[in-house]
Biopython code that builds the backbone (N, CA, C, O; Angstrom):
import numpy as np
from Bio.PDB.StructureBuilder import StructureBuilder

atoms = [
    (1, "UNK", "N", (-23.485, 39.490, -86.245)),
    (1, "UNK", "CA", (-23.937, 38.558, -87.275)),
    (1, "UNK", "C", (-23.001, 37.346, -87.272)),
    (1, "UNK", "O", (-21.785, 37.477, -87.132)),
    (2, "UNK", "N", (-23.577, 36.220, -87.423)),
    (2, "UNK", "CA", (-22.775, 35.002, -87.440)),
    (2, "UNK", "C", (-22.999, 34.263, -88.757)),
    (2, "UNK", "O", (-23.555, 33.165, -88.797)),
    (3, "UNK", "N", (-22.545, 34.907, -89.831)),
    (3, "UNK", "CA", (-22.655, 34.299, -91.150)),
    (3, "UNK", "C", (-21.260, 34.199, -91.761)),
    (3, "UNK", "O", (-20.368, 34.967, -91.401)),
    (4, "UNK", "N", (-21.071, 33.260, -92.679)),
    (4, "UNK", "CA", (-19.762, 33.161, -93.337)),
    (4, "UNK", "C", (-19.363, 34.463, -94.037)),
    (4, "UNK", "O", (-18.201, 34.867, -93.995)),
    (5, "UNK", "N", (-20.322, 35.106, -94.669)),
    (5, "UNK", "CA", (-20.027, 36.348, -95.389)),
    (5, "UNK", "C", (-19.521, 37.427, -94.428)),
    (5, "UNK", "O", (-18.559, 38.133, -94.730)),
    (6, "UNK", "N", (-20.163, 37.546, -93.292)),
    (6, "UNK", "CA", (-19.767, 38.556, -92.304)),
    (6, "UNK", "C", (-18.342, 38.304, -91.808)),
    (6, "UNK", "O", (-17.528, 39.226, -91.746)),
    (7, "UNK", "N", (-18.046, 37.051, -91.455)),
    (7, "UNK", "CA", (-16.706, 36.728, -90.957)),
    (7, "UNK", "C", (-15.642, 36.914, -92.045)),
    (7, "UNK", "O", (-14.530, 37.362, -91.768)),
    (8, "UNK", "N", (-15.995, 36.568, -93.266)),
    (8, "UNK", "CA", (-15.052, 36.750, -94.373)),
    (8, "UNK", "C", (-14.765, 38.239, -94.582)),
    (8, "UNK", "O", (-13.615, 38.627, -94.782)),
    (9, "UNK", "N", (-15.794, 39.059, -94.538)),
    (9, "UNK", "CA", (-15.606, 40.508, -94.688)),
    (9, "UNK", "C", (-14.778, 41.087, -93.554)),
    (9, "UNK", "O", (-13.937, 41.957, -93.779)),
    (10, "UNK", "N", (-15.010, 40.608, -92.331)),
    (10, "UNK", "CA", (-14.184, 41.055, -91.209)),
    (10, "UNK", "C", (-12.726, 40.659, -91.426)),
    (10, "UNK", "O", (-11.813, 41.439, -91.154)),
    (11, "UNK", "N", (-12.522, 39.447, -91.915)),
    (11, "UNK", "CA", (-11.166, 38.988, -92.190)),
    (11, "UNK", "C", (-10.459, 39.874, -93.201)),
    (11, "UNK", "O", (-9.289, 40.213, -93.028)),
    (12, "UNK", "N", (-11.163, 40.244, -94.247)),
    (12, "UNK", "CA", (-10.571, 41.127, -95.252)),
    (12, "UNK", "C", (-10.270, 42.508, -94.664)),
    (12, "UNK", "O", (-9.262, 43.127, -95.005)),
    (13, "UNK", "N", (-11.144, 42.983, -93.785)),
    (13, "UNK", "CA", (-10.900, 44.272, -93.135)),
    (13, "UNK", "C", (-9.643, 44.193, -92.249)),
    (13, "UNK", "O", (-8.847, 45.132, -92.206)),
    (14, "UNK", "N", (-9.478, 43.072, -91.550)),
    (14, "UNK", "CA", (-8.274, 42.904, -90.735)),
    (14, "UNK", "C", (-7.028, 42.844, -91.607)),
    (14, "UNK", "O", (-5.977, 43.345, -91.209)),
    (15, "UNK", "N", (-7.124, 42.247, -92.772)),
    (15, "UNK", "CA", (-5.977, 42.246, -93.686)),
    (15, "UNK", "C", (-5.628, 43.668, -94.105)),
    (15, "UNK", "O", (-4.453, 44.030, -94.171)),
    (16, "UNK", "N", (-6.644, 44.470, -94.386)),
    (16, "UNK", "CA", (-6.410, 45.869, -94.757)),
    (16, "UNK", "C", (-5.729, 46.644, -93.624)),
    (16, "UNK", "O", (-5.005, 47.609, -93.865)),
    (17, "UNK", "N", (-5.973, 46.207, -92.393)),
    (17, "UNK", "CA", (-5.376, 46.859, -91.223)),
    (17, "UNK", "C", (-4.043, 46.211, -90.834)),
    (17, "UNK", "O", (-3.492, 46.497, -89.771)),
    (18, "UNK", "N", (-3.534, 45.340, -91.702)),
    (18, "UNK", "CA", (-2.263, 44.645, -91.459)),
    (18, "UNK", "C", (-2.305, 43.815, -90.173)),
    (18, "UNK", "O", (-1.380, 43.841, -89.361)),
    (19, "UNK", "N", (-3.404, 43.081, -90.017)),
    (19, "UNK", "CA", (-3.588, 42.223, -88.856)),
    (19, "UNK", "C", (-3.936, 40.807, -89.345)),
    (19, "UNK", "O", (-5.089, 40.385, -89.252)),
    (20, "UNK", "N", (-2.938, 40.074, -89.866)),
    (20, "UNK", "CA", (-3.220, 38.776, -90.465)),
    (20, "UNK", "C", (-3.685, 37.714, -89.479)),
    (20, "UNK", "O", (-4.395, 36.789, -89.872)),
    (21, "UNK", "N", (-3.303, 37.822, -88.204)),
    (21, "UNK", "CA", (-3.766, 36.823, -87.226)),
    (21, "UNK", "C", (-5.278, 36.865, -87.068)),
    (21, "UNK", "O", (-5.943, 35.830, -87.099)),
    (22, "UNK", "N", (-5.814, 38.063, -86.898)),
    (22, "UNK", "CA", (-7.268, 38.196, -86.764)),
    (22, "UNK", "C", (-7.965, 37.860, -88.081)),
    (22, "UNK", "O", (-9.063, 37.304, -88.082)),
    (23, "UNK", "N", (-7.327, 38.198, -89.195)),
    (23, "UNK", "CA", (-7.901, 37.863, -90.498)),
    (23, "UNK", "C", (-8.027, 36.349, -90.654)),
    (23, "UNK", "O", (-9.047, 35.851, -91.132)),
    (24, "UNK", "N", (-6.997, 35.629, -90.254)),
    (24, "UNK", "CA", (-7.035, 34.165, -90.343)),
    (24, "UNK", "C", (-8.112, 33.598, -89.431)),
    (24, "UNK", "O", (-8.819, 32.662, -89.804)),
    (25, "UNK", "N", (-8.235, 34.158, -88.251)),
    (25, "UNK", "CA", (-9.254, 33.685, -87.308)),
    (25, "UNK", "C", (-10.653, 33.872, -87.885)),
    (25, "UNK", "O", (-11.491, 32.974, -87.796)),
    (26, "UNK", "N", (-10.904, 35.035, -88.474)),
    (26, "UNK", "CA", (-12.222, 35.302, -89.063)),
    (26, "UNK", "C", (-12.494, 34.388, -90.267)),
    (26, "UNK", "O", (-13.611, 33.902, -90.443)),
    (27, "UNK", "N", (-11.483, 34.163, -91.076)),
    (27, "UNK", "CA", (-11.659, 33.267, -92.221)),
    (27, "UNK", "C", (-11.955, 31.851, -91.752)),
    (27, "UNK", "O", (-12.792, 31.162, -92.334)),
    (28, "UNK", "N", (-11.270, 31.418, -90.699)),
    (28, "UNK", "CA", (-11.530, 30.085, -90.153)),
    (28, "UNK", "C", (-12.940, 29.988, -89.580)),
    (28, "UNK", "O", (-13.595, 28.954, -89.711)),
    (29, "UNK", "N", (-13.407, 31.059, -88.948)),
    (29, "UNK", "CA", (-14.789, 31.066, -88.446)),
    (29, "UNK", "C", (-15.780, 30.960, -89.601)),
    (29, "UNK", "O", (-16.767, 30.229, -89.509)),
    (30, "UNK", "N", (-15.522, 31.682, -90.679)),
    (30, "UNK", "CA", (-16.404, 31.618, -91.848)),
    (30, "UNK", "C", (-16.459, 30.195, -92.402)),
    (30, "UNK", "O", (-17.531, 29.682, -92.722)),
    (31, "UNK", "N", (-15.301, 29.571, -92.507)),
    (31, "UNK", "CA", (-15.247, 28.212, -93.040)),
    (31, "UNK", "C", (-15.840, 27.202, -92.065)),
    (31, "UNK", "O", (-16.365, 26.172, -92.486)),
    (32, "UNK", "N", (-15.763, 27.482, -90.780)),
    (32, "UNK", "CA", (-16.385, 26.620, -89.792)),
    (32, "UNK", "C", (-17.900, 26.633, -89.903)),
    (32, "UNK", "O", (-18.561, 25.629, -89.636)),
    (33, "UNK", "N", (-18.445, 27.771, -90.295)),
    (33, "UNK", "CA", (-19.890, 27.872, -90.487)),
    (33, "UNK", "C", (-20.335, 27.241, -91.799)),
    (33, "UNK", "O", (-21.408, 26.643, -91.882)),
    (34, "UNK", "N", (-19.497, 27.383, -92.824)),
    (34, "UNK", "CA", (-19.837, 26.835, -94.139)),
    (34, "UNK", "C", (-18.556, 26.606, -94.929)),
    (34, "UNK", "O", (-18.003, 27.529, -95.527)),
    (35, "UNK", "N", (-18.095, 25.361, -94.920)),
    (35, "UNK", "CA", (-16.830, 25.056, -95.611)),
    (35, "UNK", "C", (-16.951, 25.212, -97.125)),
    (35, "UNK", "O", (-15.941, 25.198, -97.829)),
    (36, "UNK", "N", (-18.147, 25.357, -97.620)),
    (36, "UNK", "CA", (-18.351, 25.560, -99.046)),
    (36, "UNK", "C", (-18.455, 27.022, -99.446)),
    (36, "UNK", "O", (-18.730, 27.334, -100.604)),
    (37, "UNK", "N", (-18.237, 27.918, -98.491)),
    (37, "UNK", "CA", (-18.317, 29.340, -98.805)),
    (37, "UNK", "C", (-17.029, 29.751, -99.517)),
    (37, "UNK", "O", (-16.001, 29.987, -98.883)),
    (38, "UNK", "N", (-17.103, 29.829, -100.818)),
    (38, "UNK", "CA", (-15.948, 30.021, -101.684)),
    (38, "UNK", "C", (-15.051, 31.205, -101.366)),
    (38, "UNK", "O", (-13.832, 31.036, -101.344)),
    (39, "UNK", "N", (-15.593, 32.407, -101.117)),
    (39, "UNK", "CA", (-14.723, 33.555, -100.872)),
    (39, "UNK", "C", (-13.840, 33.437, -99.635)),
    (39, "UNK", "O", (-12.827, 34.129, -99.533)),
    (40, "UNK", "N", (-14.207, 32.577, -98.705)),
    (40, "UNK", "CA", (-13.410, 32.448, -97.480)),
    (40, "UNK", "C", (-12.085, 31.729, -97.728)),
    (40, "UNK", "O", (-11.115, 31.964, -97.008)),
    (41, "UNK", "N", (-12.031, 30.872, -98.717)),
    (41, "UNK", "CA", (-10.789, 30.122, -98.972)),
    (41, "UNK", "C", (-9.645, 31.015, -99.415)),
    (41, "UNK", "O", (-8.569, 30.929, -98.823)),
    (42, "UNK", "N", (-9.808, 31.871, -100.425)),
    (42, "UNK", "CA", (-8.679, 32.747, -100.773)),
    (42, "UNK", "C", (-8.376, 33.758, -99.667)),
    (42, "UNK", "O", (-7.219, 34.127, -99.468)),
    (43, "UNK", "N", (-9.409, 34.209, -98.946)),
    (43, "UNK", "CA", (-9.164, 35.137, -97.834)),
    (43, "UNK", "C", (-8.301, 34.457, -96.776)),
    (43, "UNK", "O", (-7.407, 35.079, -96.202)),
    (44, "UNK", "N", (-8.570, 33.190, -96.524)),
    (44, "UNK", "CA", (-7.767, 32.430, -95.556)),
    (44, "UNK", "C", (-6.327, 32.298, -96.050)),
    (44, "UNK", "O", (-5.380, 32.487, -95.287)),
    (45, "UNK", "N", (-6.174, 31.976, -97.321)),
    (45, "UNK", "CA", (-4.826, 31.856, -97.886)),
    (45, "UNK", "C", (-4.058, 33.164, -97.794)),
    (45, "UNK", "O", (-2.883, 33.174, -97.426)),
    (46, "UNK", "N", (-4.723, 34.274, -98.130)),
    (46, "UNK", "CA", (-4.057, 35.576, -98.061)),
    (46, "UNK", "C", (-3.636, 35.891, -96.637)),
    (46, "UNK", "O", (-2.537, 36.396, -96.404)),
    (47, "UNK", "N", (-4.512, 35.592, -95.686)),
    (47, "UNK", "CA", (-4.172, 35.917, -94.310)),
    (47, "UNK", "C", (-3.006, 35.084, -93.808)),
    (47, "UNK", "O", (-2.137, 35.600, -93.106)),
    (48, "UNK", "N", (-2.972, 33.804, -94.157)),
    (48, "UNK", "CA", (-1.860, 32.953, -93.724)),
    (48, "UNK", "C", (-0.555, 33.341, -94.419)),
    (48, "UNK", "O", (0.506, 33.309, -93.797)),
    (49, "UNK", "N", (-0.622, 33.701, -95.679)),
    (49, "UNK", "CA", (0.599, 34.088, -96.387)),
    (49, "UNK", "C", (1.117, 35.444, -95.911)),
    (49, "UNK", "O", (2.309, 35.728, -96.035)),
    (50, "UNK", "N", (0.244, 36.275, -95.373)),
    (50, "UNK", "CA", (0.657, 37.581, -94.856)),
    (50, "UNK", "C", (1.316, 37.492, -93.499)),
    (50, "UNK", "O", (1.918, 38.460, -93.033)),
    (51, "UNK", "N", (1.208, 36.352, -92.867)),
    (51, "UNK", "CA", (1.786, 36.205, -91.515)),
    (51, "UNK", "C", (3.298, 36.071, -91.554)),
    (51, "UNK", "O", (3.973, 36.271, -90.544)),
    (52, "UNK", "N", (3.824, 35.734, -92.713)),
    (52, "UNK", "CA", (5.268, 35.686, -92.872)),
    (52, "UNK", "C", (5.960, 34.471, -92.443)),
    (52, "UNK", "O", (7.182, 34.384, -92.558)),
]
sb = StructureBuilder()
sb.init_structure("model")
sb.init_model(0)
sb.init_chain("A")
sb.init_seg("    ")
for serial, (resi, resn, name, xyz) in enumerate(atoms, 1):
    if name == "N":
        sb.init_residue(resn, " ", resi, " ")
    sb.init_atom(name, np.array(xyz, "f"), 0.0, 1.0, " ", f" {name:<3s}", serial, name[0])
structure = sb.get_structure()
């Protein structure tokens, strides 16, 4: 699936697996598809802040 929601959910799953690089990539893909997709913004922030 190539929807913002799908990529955002994958990003959150990667965060749960302690994989912030992949989480950030998925969040960026979600925002690339729809920069107005609200849930992707905090997911992106969480993934970047988890990278240390």
